[in-house]
MARTIKE-708463 format. One record per atom (N, C-alpha, C): residue in three letters; x, y, z. Coordinates in pm, whole numbers, plus 50000, padded with zeros to 5 digits. Example, Ala and Ser with C-alpha at 12.3 -4.5 7.8 and 13.67 -1.06 7.14 Angstrom:
ala513194943150780ala512304955050780ala513204967050780ser512854977550708ser513674989450714ser512905000350787
***
This chain:
unk646331364259666unk646541350059641unk647781344759710unk648861353059710unk650111348759774unk649901347159924unk649171356959985unk648921356260128unk648131343760163unk647131340460078unk646321328560102unk647171315960094unk648081315559995unk648951303959978unk649881302460098unk650431313660148unk651321313260263unk650571308760388unk649321313560405unk648531309460520unk648271294460516unk647991289260395unk647761274960382unk649021266960412unk650171272160371unk651441265560399unk651691264660548unk651471275560619unk651631275660764unk650611266460829unk649381266760779unk648331258260835unk648661243560824unk649151239560707unk649531225560687unk650671221460779unk651651230560795unk652781227760882unk652321226261027unk651451235161071unk650951234361208unk650151221661231unk649321217861135unk648561205461147unk649501193461165unk650551193261084unk651511182161090unk652231181861224unk652641193561273unk653351194361400unk652451190361518unk651211194661514unk650281191161621unk650021176061622unk649911170261503unk649691155861493unk650891148061545unk652111152661509unk653341145961553unk653471146161705unk653001156861766unk653141158661911unk651881154661989unk650911149061915unk649651144561977unk648991155762057unk648981167662001unk648391179262066unk647051182662001unk646021184062082unk644741188762031unk644821203962016unk643891209461939unk643891223961921unk643611231062054unk642771224762137unk642451230762267unk643681230962357unk644451220062358unk645671219562441unk646691229362388unk646801230262257unk647721239662194unk647361253962235unk646071256662242unk645591269762285unk646011272662428unk645881262762515unk646261264562656unk647761267362669unk648571260162593unk650021261462604unk650531274762548unk649871279662444unk650341291962379unk649671304462433unk648511302762498unk647771314462544unk647011321462433unk646891314962317unk646151320362203unk644821313062196unk643721320562181unk642421313962186unk642241304162070unk641441293962095unk641261283061999unk640721287961865unk639811297561868unk639231302661744unk640291308961655unk641211316461716unk642291322861638unk643201312361576unk643561302261655unk644421291561603unk643721284361489unk642441281661506unk641681274761402unk641661282761272unk641461295761283unk641431304261164unk642791304861096unk643881304961176unk645231304961118unk645491291761046unk645151280761108unk645391267561049unk644571265660921unk643361271060920unk642491269560803unk642711280360698unk643721288960720unk644061298960621unk643091310560612unk642301312660718unk641311323360717unk641831336360778unk643011335860839unk643661347960887unk645161345660891unk645911356460882unk647371355460886unk647861355261030unk648921347761054unk649541347361187unk650441359561204unk650371365961319unk651251377161348unk652601371661394unk653651379961394unk654941375361447unk654841370561592unk653961376861670unk653791372661809unk653201358561816unk652241355661727unk651691342061720unk652791332061689unk653611335361591unk654661326261545unk655681323561655unk656001333961733unk656951332161843unk656391322361946unk655111323761978unk654491314662075unk654401300462020unk654071299261890unk654021286061827unk655401279361832unk656431287261802unk657801282061800unk658201276761936unk657951284562041unk658321280462176unk657571268062221unk656291267462186unk655471256162229unk655821243262155unk656031244262025unk656241232361942unk657711228361934unk658601236961978unk660021233561975unk660591233161835unk660131242261749unk660651243061612unk661271256861591unk662261257961503unk662891270961480unk661881281461434unk661991293361490unk661101304261453unk661211307361305unk662411305961250unk662631309061110unk661771300361019unk661541287561057unk660711278660977unk659271283660969unk658771288561081unk657401293661084unk657301306861010unk658331315361020unk658341327960946unk658261325260796unk659041315660749unk659061312460607unk657721306760562unk657151297760644unk655861291760610unk654751302160606unk654891312560692unk653881323160697unk654081333660588unk655191332660516unk655421341860405unk656201354360437unk656831354860557unk657651366460590unk658971365760512unk659421376860454unk660661376660377unk661881374960467unk662651364860440unk663851362060517unk665041360760423unk666091368660450unk667311367860369unk668121355660408unk668791349760313unk669691338460339unk671111342460302unk672091338060379unk673501341160353unk674241327860337unk674281322860215unk674811309560188unk676311308760206unk677001320260196unk678461319660196unk679041317860335unk678241318660439unk678771318060574unk678661303960630unk679361301560742unk679281288560807unk677881286560861unk677531273860894unk676191270660940unk675801278661063unk676711279461163unk676381286361287unk676211301361262unk677081307161181unk676951321361149unk675651323861073unk675331314860979unk674121316460901unk672881315760989unk672891306461085unk671761305061176unk671541317961254unk672641323861304unk672521336161381unk672011347561294unk672581348961175unk672161359861088unk670721358161042unk670321345661015unk668951343160975unk668001346661088unk668391343261210unk667561346661326unk667471361861341unk668581368861317unk668561383461325unk667611389161220unk667641383461100unk666721388060995unk665281386261040unk665001374961105unk663651372361153unk663251382461260unk664181385461350unk663921395161456unk663661408961395unk664471412861299unk664281425861236unk662891426761172unk662471415961105unk661151415861042unk660061416861147unk660241409761257unk659251409661364unk659131423361429unk660281429561460unk660281442661524unk659651453161433unk659951452261306unk659411461961210unk657891460861202unk657391448461204unk655941446461190unk655191449061319unk655891448061434unk655211449361562unk654981463961604unk655851472961556unk655751487161590unk655791489961740unk656541481661814unk656641483861959unk658071486462003unk659011486061909unk660411487961944unk661081495561832unk661591507461862unk662091516361758unk663581514861730unk664351509961829unk665801509061810unk666171497961712unk667351499261653unk667871489161561unk668511477861641unk668131465661610unk668711454161679unk670001449861608unk671011446161685unk672241441061625unk672881430861718unk673591421461658unk674281411161734unk675381417361820unk676021427961770unk677121434161845unk676651439561980unk675421444461985unk674871449262112unk674721437762211unk674281426262163unk674151414462249unk675531410062296unk676501410062204unk677871405862240unk678461414962347unk678201427962337unk678711437362438unk678101434662575unk676811431862578unk676161428462703unk676741415662763unk676931405662678unk677481392862725unk678871394662784unk679671403162721unk681021405562771unk680991411862910unk680101421462931unk680021427863062unk679461418363166unk678511409963128unk677931400363222unk678931389263255unk679871386663163unk680871376363187unk681731379763308unk682071392463322unk682851397063438unk682041395463566unk680761398663558unk679881397663675unk679661383063715unk679641374063615unk679421359763642unk680561353663723unk681731360163723unk682881355063799unk682831359063946unk681951368263981unk681851372864119unk680881364064197unk681011364164329unk680091356364412unk678671361664399unk678551374864387unk677221380864372unk676551376064243unk677341375664136unk676801371064007unk676401356464012unk677251348164073unk676941333864084unk675681331764168unk675571339064279unk674391337864364unk673121342064292unk673241352364209unk672091356964132unk671611346164037unk672551339463973unk672201328663880unk671491317263954unk672071312864065unk671501301664139unk670141305364200unk669971317764239unk668751321864308unk667601324964211unk667941330764095unk666891336264009unk666581328263883unk667431318463847unk667251311663719unk665921304163712unk665641295763811unk664411287863808unk663171296663802unk663191307363878unk662031316463880unk661821322963744unk662931326763677unk662811333063545unk662281323063443unk662731310563452unk662241300063362unk660731298563378unk660261298363501unk658831296863527unk658041308663470unk658621320463476unk657901332363432unk657711332963281unk658601326463205unk658481326863058unk657951313863001unk657841303563086unk657411290563037unk658621281963006unk658471268963024unk659621259963012unk659641252362881unk658831256462783unk658771249462656unk659541257062549unk660301249862469unk661001256362359unk662471252562354unk663041252362234unk664431247962217unk665451256662287unk665251269962287unk666281278462349unk666171277562501unk664981274662554unk664831272662697unk665531259762740unk665381249462658unk666041236762688unk667551238362691unk668071246262598unk669511248662593unk669961256462716unk669161266162759unk669491273862880unk669551264663002unk668611255363011unk668611245963123unk669871237263122unk670291233463003unk671521225562988unk672731233663033unk672771246362994unk673881255163033unk673871257463184unk672681258963241unk672561261163386unk673071249063464unk672761237163414unk673241224963481unk674771224463481unk675371227763367unk676841227763359unk677431238063454unk676801249763458unk677301260563545unk677181256363692unk676041250663729unk675801246763867unk676771235963914unk677101226763822unk678001215763856unk679471219563836unk679701231463780unk681071235863755unk681761227963647unk680991222763551unk681551214663443unk682121223763334unk683421225263333unk684061233263230unk685221241263286unk685981247163195unk687091255663235unk686551269063284unk687421277363339unk687021290463385unk686431298663270unk687061297563153unk686571304663035unk685171300162998unk684971286962994unk683671281462956unk682581285463055unk682891284663183unk681911288263285unk681591303163284unk682591311263248unk682361325663236unk681421328763121unk681651322063008unk680801324062891unk679381319462921unk679261307762984unk677941302363019unk677241311663119unk677991316163219unk677431324963320unk676921337963261unk677641343263162unk677211355863100unk675861354163031unk675661342662969unk674391339962900unk673251338262999unk673511331163108unk672481329263210unk672071342663271unk673041351363296unk672741364563351unk671981373063249unk672341371763124unk671641379163019unk670161375463020unk669901362663040unk668521357763044unk667801362463171unk668501362263283unk667881365463412unk667621380363428unk668621388563392unk668511403063412unk667581408963304unk666551416163343unk665541420863247unk666011431963153unk667141438363183unk667611449563100unk668451443962985unk667771438862881unk668441433162764unk668551443562654unk669091439162540unk669101447662421unk667661450662380unk666811440262383unk665371441962364unk664731439362500unk664081449162562unk663541447462698unk662601435462709unk662701427962819unk661901416062838unk660411419062849unk660071431362891unk658651434262910unk657901434562777unk658631435062665unk658001434362533unk657761419862497unk657001412862582unk656761398562562unk655871396462440unk656151386262353unk657271376962362unk658501381562287unk658401393462224unk659521398462144unk660771400162228unk660601403662355unk661741406562441unk662671395062468unk662271382862431unk663131371262456unk663831366262329unk663631373162218unk664301368962095unk665801371362104unk666211382362168unk667641384862181unk668291375162279unk667501369862374unk668041359562464unk668381346962384unk667531343862286unk667791332362200unk669071334362120unk669291346762073unk670521349962001unk671721348262095unk671581352662219unk672671351362317unk673041336662336unk672041328062340unk672301313662354unk673031308362232unk672621312862112unk673301308661989unk674771313061990unk675011325362031unk676381330562034unk677241322662131unk676681319462247unk677431311662346unk677731297762296unk676741291362236unk676941277962180unk678041278062075unk678021288261990unk679041289561886unk680441291461949unk680511299962052unk681791302462120unk682341289762183unk681491282062249unk681931269762315unk682381259362214unk681671258462101unk682041248961997unk683381252761936unk683551265761909unk684831270461853unk685991268061948unk685731269262077unk686771266962178unk687221252362177unk686231243162160unk686541228962158unk687331225162033unk686921230961917unk687561227461792unk688861234961771
***
């Protein structure tokens, strides 16, 4: 009964989002790569959405993955005592952990510290001419390969524009460059070939960078 209720909750949410965006089920199918029959069954509560489905829905509709996880009935921990940005990151990590556990395709433990270590090493590379050239040469192609729809992709495009125009201090451009390289280089904490799971840590990297830049300003 609980599963049925959760499926109905997700179905109602998806119906509302599709209506708001004037998307037909067929167009939604084309954008997500999920066949129309599967989407119809998920919306009508006749089957449960997998974490992979939810990731594609999130990217296509531009809504936080955590909202879809909750609507689908996945258990997500909340940490009320932390600041909003910290809570967002930790909630996203909880969602990733749930997704990885249910997918059975990635055995290692995911952690924010691993992403932070990668970003730090890429920050040094972003200051070199080779690193800058890699960003300018490969960013657009990587965007095309994963699709250009979704909130974290939009944020990456915004960061790329700032980096390309040199808008910011050396520190800010280094931080931005590290995130762009993290996205471009396929050897992430979660490998990119585990699509779409492989891009969840890229979203975390964007969150960490946004938090760092905001803290620097304040």
